[in-house]
N, C-alpha and C positions, 0 to 999 in steps of 0.2 A: 385544064388549069387556067386557060385564058378566059374561059367563061366565068370562072371564079373571080379573077381580077376585074373583069368587066362588071360583074355584079358588085364587087366592093367599090369600084370607081363610081358607081351610081349611088350606092347606099351611103357611103361615107360623107359625101357632100350633102346629101339629104338629111342625115343625122346631125351634121354640124349646123345646117340651116335651121333645123327644127330646134335644137338646143339653144341656138342664139336667139331665135324668135321667142322661145319659151322664157329665157332669161330676161329679155327686153320687156316682154309683156308682164312678167312677174314684178319686175322693178317698177314698171309703169303703174300697175294696179296698187302696189304698195305705196307709191308716192301719191296716187289719187286718194287712197284711204287716209293718209296722213293729212293731205290738203283738206279733205272733207271734215275730218275731225277738228282741224285748226279753224275752219270757217264756222263750224258749230260752236266751238269754244268762244270765238270772237263774238258771235251773235248772242250767245248766252251772256257774255260779259257786258255787251252793249245794253242788254235788257236789264240785267241785275245791278249794274253799276249805280244807276241813279237811286235804286231802292237801298242799296248798301250805304251810299253816302247820306241819304236821308236818315237812315238809322243812326249813323254816327252823329248827325246833327241833332237828332232827338235826344240821344244819350248825353251829348254835351250840354244841351239845354237842361236835362234832368240834373246833371251834376252842378250846373250853375244855380239852378233853382233851390237845391238842397244845401248849398254852401252857406255858412253862417250869416254872412253879411246880407245876401239876397233873401234868405229865408226869414231872418228876423225882421227885415224891413217890410217884407210882403205880408207877413202873418200878424205882426204886432198890433195889438188893440189895447189902448190905454185902459186902466182900471182892472185888468185881470190879475189874479194872484200868480205867483211864479209857478205854482203847481198846475193851474189851468193853462198857462202859457206853454209849459213843458208838454202837456198832453196835446195841445194844438200843434206844436212843432213836430212832435213824433208822428202824430196822425197825418200831417201834411206830407212828411217825408215818405211815409208808407204809401200814401195815395199816389204821390208822384212816381214812386218806384213801380207800384202795381200797374199804373197806367202805361208804363213803358216796358213791361215784361216781354212783350213779343219782339222787341228789338234785339234780344239775345240771339235770334236766328241769324242775324246778319253780321255779327261781330265775332271775333275769336273768343275762345273759352277763357283765355287769360284776360282779355279786356272785360268780359262780363263779370269775371270773378273780382276784378278790381272795382267795378261799379257796385257790386254787392257788398264788398268790404267797405267801400266809401259810405254807403247807406248805413251799414251797421255801426261803423265808427262814429258817424254823425249822431246817430241815436244815442250811442254810448256817451259821447261828449256832452250832449244835452242833458242826459240823466245825471252824469257826474257833476256838471255845473249846477244843476237844480238841487242836487244832494248837498251841496256846500252852502246853500241858502237857508235862511230861517223861515219859519212858517209865515211870519208877518211880511216878508219881502214880496214885492210885486214884480210884474213882468219886466219892468225897466231894469231891475237888478239882474235878472236872468239874461236879458238882452245885452247888458254891459259885459257880463262874463263871457258870453258867446262871441261878441264882437272883438274881445281882446285876445282871442286865440290867434296864434301865429298862422298866417295864411300859407306860408311855404311848407309847413308840416302837415297840413290837412290832407286826409286821404282823398277828399274830393279833388284837390289840386293835383295830387299824384296820378289819380285815375284819369283826370282830364288831360294831363300831359301825355300819358300813355296812349289814350285814344287819338289824340292829335297825330302822334307819331305813326300809329297804325293806319289811320285814315289817309295820311300822305302817301303811303305805299301804293294806294289805288289810283292816285292822280298822275 
C-alpha cells in the first residue's frame, strides 16, 4: 500500500503540472492566434482604407457632377433645342455613372443603391422637365426648369449626405 501512495505522490504532482502547463500553453496559443488575426486585420485596413476613401471621394464627385446645377452649367451649349439638351444631359449622367461603376466594390450596398437611385431620379427629373416643354423651346428653358428644382429634396443631395455619414465611420 505504501508503494501505491508513493506512486500517487509522484503521479499527482506530475499530472497537475502537466494540466497547468497544457492550460497555460493553450491560452497562450489562443491569444497569439487572436493577436495575429488582429495584426492581419489592421494591416488589411491600412492597405484598403485609402482605396475605400478614394472610392467615396469619386462617388461624391459623381453625385456632384450629376446634380442639376453642376450638370447644366457644365453641359449647356447655347443654340441647342430642349430635346437635344435633354439627350446630352441623360447621356452625360449615364457616362459619369458608368465611369464609376467599379466604386461599388468599396462602399456598402445601401450607399450604392442610393447612388443608383440618385442617377435614375436625375434622369427621370430631366425627362419630366423636358416633357413639360414645347417643341420650340430651347436648352435655356430646360436649364431654367432644372435649376429651379429644390436642392434639399434631390436624390443626389440625399445620397451625398448618406455617403458622407458612411465615410466618416472610417475616419
